[in-house]
PyMOL CGO cylinders between C-alpha atoms (Angstrom):
from pymol import cmd
from pymol.cgo import CYLINDER

trace = [
    CYLINDER, -59.35, -81.23, 56.28, -56.04, -79.40, 56.65, 0.3, 1, 1, 1, 1, 1, 1,
    CYLINDER, -56.04, -79.40, 56.65, -56.33, -75.66, 57.11, 0.3, 1, 1, 1, 1, 1, 1,
    CYLINDER, -56.33, -75.66, 57.11, -54.60, -73.70, 54.35, 0.3, 1, 1, 1, 1, 1, 1,
    CYLINDER, -54.60, -73.70, 54.35, -51.86, -71.34, 55.55, 0.3, 1, 1, 1, 1, 1, 1,
    CYLINDER, -51.86, -71.34, 55.55, -51.95, -67.77, 54.24, 0.3, 1, 1, 1, 1, 1, 1,
    CYLINDER, -51.95, -67.77, 54.24, -48.71, -66.93, 52.46, 0.3, 1, 1, 1, 1, 1, 1,
    CYLINDER, -48.71, -66.93, 52.46, -47.66, -63.44, 51.47, 0.3, 1, 1, 1, 1, 1, 1,
    CYLINDER, -47.66, -63.44, 51.47, -45.28, -62.51, 48.65, 0.3, 1, 1, 1, 1, 1, 1,
    CYLINDER, -45.28, -62.51, 48.65, -42.17, -62.77, 50.84, 0.3, 1, 1, 1, 1, 1, 1,
    CYLINDER, -42.17, -62.77, 50.84, -43.22, -66.18, 52.20, 0.3, 1, 1, 1, 1, 1, 1,
    CYLINDER, -43.22, -66.18, 52.20, -43.68, -67.42, 48.64, 0.3, 1, 1, 1, 1, 1, 1,
    CYLINDER, -43.68, -67.42, 48.64, -40.29, -66.05, 47.56, 0.3, 1, 1, 1, 1, 1, 1,
    CYLINDER, -40.29, -66.05, 47.56, -38.55, -67.74, 50.49, 0.3, 1, 1, 1, 1, 1, 1,
    CYLINDER, -38.55, -67.74, 50.49, -40.33, -71.04, 49.89, 0.3, 1, 1, 1, 1, 1, 1,
    CYLINDER, -40.33, -71.04, 49.89, -39.52, -70.99, 46.19, 0.3, 1, 1, 1, 1, 1, 1,
    CYLINDER, -39.52, -70.99, 46.19, -35.84, -70.35, 46.89, 0.3, 1, 1, 1, 1, 1, 1,
    CYLINDER, -35.84, -70.35, 46.89, -35.70, -73.09, 49.54, 0.3, 1, 1, 1, 1, 1, 1,
    CYLINDER, -35.70, -73.09, 49.54, -37.42, -75.60, 47.25, 0.3, 1, 1, 1, 1, 1, 1,
    CYLINDER, -37.42, -75.60, 47.25, -34.64, -75.04, 44.73, 0.3, 1, 1, 1, 1, 1, 1,
    CYLINDER, -34.64, -75.04, 44.73, -31.76, -74.97, 47.23, 0.3, 1, 1, 1, 1, 1, 1,
    CYLINDER, -31.76, -74.97, 47.23, -32.24, -75.61, 50.94, 0.3, 1, 1, 1, 1, 1, 1,
    CYLINDER, -32.24, -75.61, 50.94, -28.54, -74.92, 51.57, 0.3, 1, 1, 1, 1, 1, 1,
    CYLINDER, -28.54, -74.92, 51.57, -28.97, -71.17, 51.02, 0.3, 1, 1, 1, 1, 1, 1,
    CYLINDER, -28.97, -71.17, 51.02, -27.77, -69.31, 54.08, 0.3, 1, 1, 1, 1, 1, 1,
    CYLINDER, -27.77, -69.31, 54.08, -30.05, -67.14, 56.18, 0.3, 1, 1, 1, 1, 1, 1,
    CYLINDER, -30.05, -67.14, 56.18, -28.06, -64.12, 54.97, 0.3, 1, 1, 1, 1, 1, 1,
    CYLINDER, -28.06, -64.12, 54.97, -28.62, -65.05, 51.31, 0.3, 1, 1, 1, 1, 1, 1,
    CYLINDER, -28.62, -65.05, 51.31, -32.34, -65.61, 51.86, 0.3, 1, 1, 1, 1, 1, 1,
    CYLINDER, -32.34, -65.61, 51.86, -32.81, -62.38, 53.80, 0.3, 1, 1, 1, 1, 1, 1,
    CYLINDER, -32.81, -62.38, 53.80, -30.93, -60.34, 51.20, 0.3, 1, 1, 1, 1, 1, 1,
    CYLINDER, -30.93, -60.34, 51.20, -32.99, -61.82, 48.34, 0.3, 1, 1, 1, 1, 1, 1,
    CYLINDER, -32.99, -61.82, 48.34, -36.29, -60.76, 49.96, 0.3, 1, 1, 1, 1, 1, 1,
    CYLINDER, -36.29, -60.76, 49.96, -35.02, -57.41, 51.32, 0.3, 1, 1, 1, 1, 1, 1,
    CYLINDER, -35.02, -57.41, 51.32, -35.20, -58.34, 55.00, 0.3, 1, 1, 1, 1, 1, 1,
    CYLINDER, -35.20, -58.34, 55.00, -32.68, -58.45, 57.79, 0.3, 1, 1, 1, 1, 1, 1,
    CYLINDER, -32.68, -58.45, 57.79, -31.79, -61.88, 59.14, 0.3, 1, 1, 1, 1, 1, 1,
    CYLINDER, -31.79, -61.88, 59.14, -33.97, -61.75, 62.28, 0.3, 1, 1, 1, 1, 1, 1,
    CYLINDER, -33.97, -61.75, 62.28, -37.34, -61.16, 60.54, 0.3, 1, 1, 1, 1, 1, 1,
    CYLINDER, -37.34, -61.16, 60.54, -36.35, -63.66, 57.84, 0.3, 1, 1, 1, 1, 1, 1,
    CYLINDER, -36.35, -63.66, 57.84, -35.50, -66.29, 60.48, 0.3, 1, 1, 1, 1, 1, 1,
    CYLINDER, -35.50, -66.29, 60.48, -38.83, -65.60, 62.26, 0.3, 1, 1, 1, 1, 1, 1,
    CYLINDER, -38.83, -65.60, 62.26, -40.70, -66.17, 58.98, 0.3, 1, 1, 1, 1, 1, 1,
    CYLINDER, -40.70, -66.17, 58.98, -38.90, -69.46, 58.37, 0.3, 1, 1, 1, 1, 1, 1,
    CYLINDER, -38.90, -69.46, 58.37, -39.55, -70.58, 61.94, 0.3, 1, 1, 1, 1, 1, 1,
    CYLINDER, -39.55, -70.58, 61.94, -43.26, -69.73, 61.57, 0.3, 1, 1, 1, 1, 1, 1,
    CYLINDER, -43.26, -69.73, 61.57, -43.45, -71.62, 58.26, 0.3, 1, 1, 1, 1, 1, 1,
    CYLINDER, -43.45, -71.62, 58.26, -41.93, -74.67, 59.97, 0.3, 1, 1, 1, 1, 1, 1,
    CYLINDER, -41.93, -74.67, 59.97, -44.23, -74.39, 63.00, 0.3, 1, 1, 1, 1, 1, 1,
    CYLINDER, -44.23, -74.39, 63.00, -47.29, -74.09, 60.72, 0.3, 1, 1, 1, 1, 1, 1,
    CYLINDER, -47.29, -74.09, 60.72, -46.18, -77.21, 58.84, 0.3, 1, 1, 1, 1, 1, 1,
    CYLINDER, -46.18, -77.21, 58.84, -45.60, -75.46, 55.50, 0.3, 1, 1, 1, 1, 1, 1,
    CYLINDER, -45.60, -75.46, 55.50, -41.97, -76.57, 55.64, 0.3, 1, 1, 1, 1, 1, 1,
    CYLINDER, -41.97, -76.57, 55.64, -42.23, -80.20, 56.68, 0.3, 1, 1, 1, 1, 1, 1,
    CYLINDER, -42.23, -80.20, 56.68, -38.65, -81.44, 56.12, 0.3, 1, 1, 1, 1, 1, 1,
    CYLINDER, -38.65, -81.44, 56.12, -35.21, -80.42, 54.95, 0.3, 1, 1, 1, 1, 1, 1,
    CYLINDER, -35.21, -80.42, 54.95, -33.67, -83.30, 53.03, 0.3, 1, 1, 1, 1, 1, 1,
    CYLINDER, -33.67, -83.30, 53.03, -31.01, -84.23, 50.49, 0.3, 1, 1, 1, 1, 1, 1,
    CYLINDER, -31.01, -84.23, 50.49, -32.40, -85.57, 47.20, 0.3, 1, 1, 1, 1, 1, 1,
    CYLINDER, -32.40, -85.57, 47.20, -30.30, -88.44, 45.89, 0.3, 1, 1, 1, 1, 1, 1,
    CYLINDER, -30.30, -88.44, 45.89, -29.72, -89.38, 42.27, 0.3, 1, 1, 1, 1, 1, 1,
    CYLINDER, -29.72, -89.38, 42.27, -31.22, -92.90, 41.90, 0.3, 1, 1, 1, 1, 1, 1,
    CYLINDER, -31.22, -92.90, 41.90, -28.84, -93.81, 39.04, 0.3, 1, 1, 1, 1, 1, 1,
    CYLINDER, -28.84, -93.81, 39.04, -25.75, -92.92, 41.09, 0.3, 1, 1, 1, 1, 1, 1,
    CYLINDER, -25.75, -92.92, 41.09, -26.78, -95.26, 43.90, 0.3, 1, 1, 1, 1, 1, 1,
    CYLINDER, -26.78, -95.26, 43.90, -28.11, -98.07, 41.72, 0.3, 1, 1, 1, 1, 1, 1,
    CYLINDER, -28.11, -98.07, 41.72, -31.86, -97.83, 42.32, 0.3, 1, 1, 1, 1, 1, 1,
    CYLINDER, -31.86, -97.83, 42.32, -33.03, -96.42, 39.02, 0.3, 1, 1, 1, 1, 1, 1,
    CYLINDER, -33.03, -96.42, 39.02, -35.63, -99.07, 38.14, 0.3, 1, 1, 1, 1, 1, 1,
    CYLINDER, -35.63, -99.07, 38.14, -39.03, -97.42, 38.63, 0.3, 1, 1, 1, 1, 1, 1,
    CYLINDER, -39.03, -97.42, 38.63, -42.27, -99.37, 38.83, 0.3, 1, 1, 1, 1, 1, 1,
    CYLINDER, -42.27, -99.37, 38.83, -45.80, -98.08, 39.27, 0.3, 1, 1, 1, 1, 1, 1,
    CYLINDER, -45.80, -98.08, 39.27, -47.92, -100.64, 41.09, 0.3, 1, 1, 1, 1, 1, 1,
    CYLINDER, -47.92, -100.64, 41.09, -51.71, -100.50, 41.08, 0.3, 1, 1, 1, 1, 1, 1,
    CYLINDER, -51.71, -100.50, 41.08, -53.65, -102.59, 43.56, 0.3, 1, 1, 1, 1, 1, 1,
    CYLINDER, -53.65, -102.59, 43.56, -57.27, -103.73, 43.82, 0.3, 1, 1, 1, 1, 1, 1,
    CYLINDER, -57.27, -103.73, 43.82, -58.69, -105.29, 46.95, 0.3, 1, 1, 1, 1, 1, 1,
    CYLINDER, -58.69, -105.29, 46.95, -61.89, -107.09, 47.85, 0.3, 1, 1, 1, 1, 1, 1,
    CYLINDER, -61.89, -107.09, 47.85, -61.62, -106.02, 51.50, 0.3, 1, 1, 1, 1, 1, 1,
    CYLINDER, -61.62, -106.02, 51.50, -62.41, -102.39, 52.30, 0.3, 1, 1, 1, 1, 1, 1,
    CYLINDER, -62.41, -102.39, 52.30, -62.63, -102.77, 56.07, 0.3, 1, 1, 1, 1, 1, 1,
    CYLINDER, -62.63, -102.77, 56.07, -60.76, -100.40, 58.34, 0.3, 1, 1, 1, 1, 1, 1,
    CYLINDER, -60.76, -100.40, 58.34, -58.81, -103.30, 59.87, 0.3, 1, 1, 1, 1, 1, 1,
    CYLINDER, -58.81, -103.30, 59.87, -57.59, -104.44, 56.44, 0.3, 1, 1, 1, 1, 1, 1,
    CYLINDER, -57.59, -104.44, 56.44, -56.73, -100.84, 55.51, 0.3, 1, 1, 1, 1, 1, 1,
    CYLINDER, -56.73, -100.84, 55.51, -54.60, -100.43, 58.65, 0.3, 1, 1, 1, 1, 1, 1,
    CYLINDER, -54.60, -100.43, 58.65, -52.83, -103.75, 58.03, 0.3, 1, 1, 1, 1, 1, 1,
    CYLINDER, -52.83, -103.75, 58.03, -52.13, -102.86, 54.40, 0.3, 1, 1, 1, 1, 1, 1,
    CYLINDER, -52.13, -102.86, 54.40, -50.78, -99.42, 55.24, 0.3, 1, 1, 1, 1, 1, 1,
    CYLINDER, -50.78, -99.42, 55.24, -48.54, -100.86, 57.95, 0.3, 1, 1, 1, 1, 1, 1,
    CYLINDER, -48.54, -100.86, 57.95, -47.16, -103.47, 55.51, 0.3, 1, 1, 1, 1, 1, 1,
    CYLINDER, -47.16, -103.47, 55.51, -46.47, -100.89, 52.78, 0.3, 1, 1, 1, 1, 1, 1,
    CYLINDER, -46.47, -100.89, 52.78, -44.88, -98.40, 55.19, 0.3, 1, 1, 1, 1, 1, 1,
    CYLINDER, -44.88, -98.40, 55.19, -42.42, -101.14, 56.18, 0.3, 1, 1, 1, 1, 1, 1,
    CYLINDER, -42.42, -101.14, 56.18, -41.26, -101.48, 52.54, 0.3, 1, 1, 1, 1, 1, 1,
    CYLINDER, -41.26, -101.48, 52.54, -38.52, -98.90, 51.92, 0.3, 1, 1, 1, 1, 1, 1,
    CYLINDER, -38.52, -98.90, 51.92, -38.76, -99.43, 48.15, 0.3, 1, 1, 1, 1, 1, 1,
    CYLINDER, -38.76, -99.43, 48.15, -42.13, -97.63, 48.13, 0.3, 1, 1, 1, 1, 1, 1,
    CYLINDER, -42.13, -97.63, 48.13, -41.44, -93.96, 47.45, 0.3, 1, 1, 1, 1, 1, 1,
    CYLINDER, -41.44, -93.96, 47.45, -45.04, -92.82, 47.08, 0.3, 1, 1, 1, 1, 1, 1,
    CYLINDER, -45.04, -92.82, 47.08, -48.31, -94.45, 48.11, 0.3, 1, 1, 1, 1, 1, 1,
    CYLINDER, -48.31, -94.45, 48.11, -51.84, -93.28, 47.33, 0.3, 1, 1, 1, 1, 1, 1,
    CYLINDER, -51.84, -93.28, 47.33, -55.43, -94.36, 47.93, 0.3, 1, 1, 1, 1, 1, 1,
    CYLINDER, -55.43, -94.36, 47.93, -57.15, -93.85, 44.60, 0.3, 1, 1, 1, 1, 1, 1,
    CYLINDER, -57.15, -93.85, 44.60, -60.56, -93.21, 43.10, 0.3, 1, 1, 1, 1, 1, 1,
    CYLINDER, -60.56, -93.21, 43.10, -61.29, -95.12, 39.91, 0.3, 1, 1, 1, 1, 1, 1,
    CYLINDER, -61.29, -95.12, 39.91, -60.52, -98.61, 38.70, 0.3, 1, 1, 1, 1, 1, 1,
    CYLINDER, -60.52, -98.61, 38.70, -57.73, -99.32, 41.20, 0.3, 1, 1, 1, 1, 1, 1,
    CYLINDER, -57.73, -99.32, 41.20, -57.89, -98.81, 44.96, 0.3, 1, 1, 1, 1, 1, 1,
    CYLINDER, -57.89, -98.81, 44.96, -54.20, -98.00, 45.62, 0.3, 1, 1, 1, 1, 1, 1,
    CYLINDER, -54.20, -98.00, 45.62, -51.15, -96.95, 43.65, 0.3, 1, 1, 1, 1, 1, 1,
    CYLINDER, -51.15, -96.95, 43.65, -47.49, -96.82, 44.60, 0.3, 1, 1, 1, 1, 1, 1,
    CYLINDER, -47.49, -96.82, 44.60, -44.23, -95.78, 43.01, 0.3, 1, 1, 1, 1, 1, 1,
    CYLINDER, -44.23, -95.78, 43.01, -41.51, -98.31, 43.73, 0.3, 1, 1, 1, 1, 1, 1,
    CYLINDER, -41.51, -98.31, 43.73, -37.78, -97.68, 43.27, 0.3, 1, 1, 1, 1, 1, 1,
    CYLINDER, -37.78, -97.68, 43.27, -35.44, -100.70, 43.10, 0.3, 1, 1, 1, 1, 1, 1,
    CYLINDER, -35.44, -100.70, 43.10, -32.21, -101.90, 41.47, 0.3, 1, 1, 1, 1, 1, 1,
    CYLINDER, -32.21, -101.90, 41.47, -33.61, -104.03, 38.65, 0.3, 1, 1, 1, 1, 1, 1,
    CYLINDER, -33.61, -104.03, 38.65, -36.34, -106.46, 37.59, 0.3, 1, 1, 1, 1, 1, 1,
    CYLINDER, -36.34, -106.46, 37.59, -35.07, -109.17, 39.97, 0.3, 1, 1, 1, 1, 1, 1,
    CYLINDER, -35.07, -109.17, 39.97, -35.29, -106.74, 42.89, 0.3, 1, 1, 1, 1, 1, 1,
    CYLINDER, -35.29, -106.74, 42.89, -38.78, -105.73, 41.78, 0.3, 1, 1, 1, 1, 1, 1,
    CYLINDER, -38.78, -105.73, 41.78, -39.83, -109.37, 41.58, 0.3, 1, 1, 1, 1, 1, 1,
    CYLINDER, -39.83, -109.37, 41.58, -38.61, -109.85, 45.15, 0.3, 1, 1, 1, 1, 1, 1,
    CYLINDER, -38.61, -109.85, 45.15, -40.60, -106.77, 46.23, 0.3, 1, 1, 1, 1, 1, 1,
    CYLINDER, -40.60, -106.77, 46.23, -43.71, -107.97, 44.37, 0.3, 1, 1, 1, 1, 1, 1,
    CYLINDER, -43.71, -107.97, 44.37, -43.58, -111.40, 46.03, 0.3, 1, 1, 1, 1, 1, 1,
    CYLINDER, -43.58, -111.40, 46.03, -43.22, -109.82, 49.48, 0.3, 1, 1, 1, 1, 1, 1,
    CYLINDER, -43.22, -109.82, 49.48, -46.19, -107.55, 48.79, 0.3, 1, 1, 1, 1, 1, 1,
    CYLINDER, -46.19, -107.55, 48.79, -48.61, -110.20, 47.52, 0.3, 1, 1, 1, 1, 1, 1,
    CYLINDER, -48.61, -110.20, 47.52, -47.60, -112.77, 50.15, 0.3, 1, 1, 1, 1, 1, 1,
    CYLINDER, -47.60, -112.77, 50.15, -47.66, -110.37, 53.08, 0.3, 1, 1, 1, 1, 1, 1,
    CYLINDER, -47.66, -110.37, 53.08, -51.09, -108.83, 52.46, 0.3, 1, 1, 1, 1, 1, 1,
    CYLINDER, -51.09, -108.83, 52.46, -54.23, -110.96, 52.15, 0.3, 1, 1, 1, 1, 1, 1,
    CYLINDER, -54.23, -110.96, 52.15, -57.17, -109.64, 50.16, 0.3, 1, 1, 1, 1, 1, 1,
    CYLINDER, -57.17, -109.64, 50.16, -55.38, -108.28, 47.11, 0.3, 1, 1, 1, 1, 1, 1,
    CYLINDER, -55.38, -108.28, 47.11, -57.44, -109.21, 44.06, 0.3, 1, 1, 1, 1, 1, 1,
    CYLINDER, -57.44, -109.21, 44.06, -55.33, -107.58, 41.35, 0.3, 1, 1, 1, 1, 1, 1,
    CYLINDER, -55.33, -107.58, 41.35, -51.79, -106.20, 41.40, 0.3, 1, 1, 1, 1, 1, 1,
    CYLINDER, -51.79, -106.20, 41.40, -50.74, -104.61, 38.13, 0.3, 1, 1, 1, 1, 1, 1,
    CYLINDER, -50.74, -104.61, 38.13, -47.31, -103.12, 37.49, 0.3, 1, 1, 1, 1, 1, 1,
    CYLINDER, -47.31, -103.12, 37.49, -45.96, -100.87, 34.78, 0.3, 1, 1, 1, 1, 1, 1,
    CYLINDER, -45.96, -100.87, 34.78, -42.33, -99.88, 34.39, 0.3, 1, 1, 1, 1, 1, 1,
    CYLINDER, -42.33, -99.88, 34.39, -40.79, -96.54, 33.50, 0.3, 1, 1, 1, 1, 1, 1,
    CYLINDER, -40.79, -96.54, 33.50, -38.51, -96.68, 30.47, 0.3, 1, 1, 1, 1, 1, 1,
    CYLINDER, -38.51, -96.68, 30.47, -37.22, -93.14, 30.97, 0.3, 1, 1, 1, 1, 1, 1,
    CYLINDER, -37.22, -93.14, 30.97, -37.79, -90.39, 33.52, 0.3, 1, 1, 1, 1, 1, 1,
    CYLINDER, -37.79, -90.39, 33.52, -38.77, -87.29, 31.58, 0.3, 1, 1, 1, 1, 1, 1,
    CYLINDER, -38.77, -87.29, 31.58, -39.53, -84.97, 34.48, 0.3, 1, 1, 1, 1, 1, 1,
    CYLINDER, -39.53, -84.97, 34.48, -39.05, -85.23, 38.22, 0.3, 1, 1, 1, 1, 1, 1,
    CYLINDER, -39.05, -85.23, 38.22, -39.54, -82.31, 40.55, 0.3, 1, 1, 1, 1, 1, 1,
    CYLINDER, -39.54, -82.31, 40.55, -40.10, -81.75, 44.22, 0.3, 1, 1, 1, 1, 1, 1,
    CYLINDER, -40.10, -81.75, 44.22, -40.81, -78.03, 43.67, 0.3, 1, 1, 1, 1, 1, 1,
    CYLINDER, -40.81, -78.03, 43.67, -44.46, -77.23, 44.35, 0.3, 1, 1, 1, 1, 1, 1,
    CYLINDER, -44.46, -77.23, 44.35, -46.00, -74.42, 42.30, 0.3, 1, 1, 1, 1, 1, 1,
    CYLINDER, -46.00, -74.42, 42.30, -46.62, -71.34, 44.42, 0.3, 1, 1, 1, 1, 1, 1,
    CYLINDER, -46.62, -71.34, 44.42, -49.14, -68.96, 42.91, 0.3, 1, 1, 1, 1, 1, 1,
    CYLINDER, -49.14, -68.96, 42.91, -48.65, -65.22, 43.50, 0.3, 1, 1, 1, 1, 1, 1,
    CYLINDER, -48.65, -65.22, 43.50, -50.39, -63.82, 46.59, 0.3, 1, 1, 1, 1, 1, 1,
]
cmd.load_cgo(trace, "trace")
């Protein structure tokens, strides 16, 4: 199990600001939390070293780049061996259309969110998935008609 990192009020303020806009300068961040730049930089460096900040990325608008067809794919398998699991994970990791991938409890064993251009592109993805991985007993897909909320901002409770 991953050890939880203790965050104080200033850490939480910095993380909240960065989740909303990672392009904020060190000066802007330091000023907002009433620190000078050196202690602010040291906090950010510590948060990166501790793995709290795992990446700094640009979030793209799927509609603007033509990949706004969202499918949720649920998978059942009859093979729960470690070897099959490793093979399945390797196959899914090699599919760039898969944005999120989870091992589930409940009726289905795995679930993924897939982002593609259109139904034809999804059909191509689906065929690659079912033909590349043996042991899938049920693959069920549902399609988003409209995205009502999307956020990458994690809720940070007060210290």
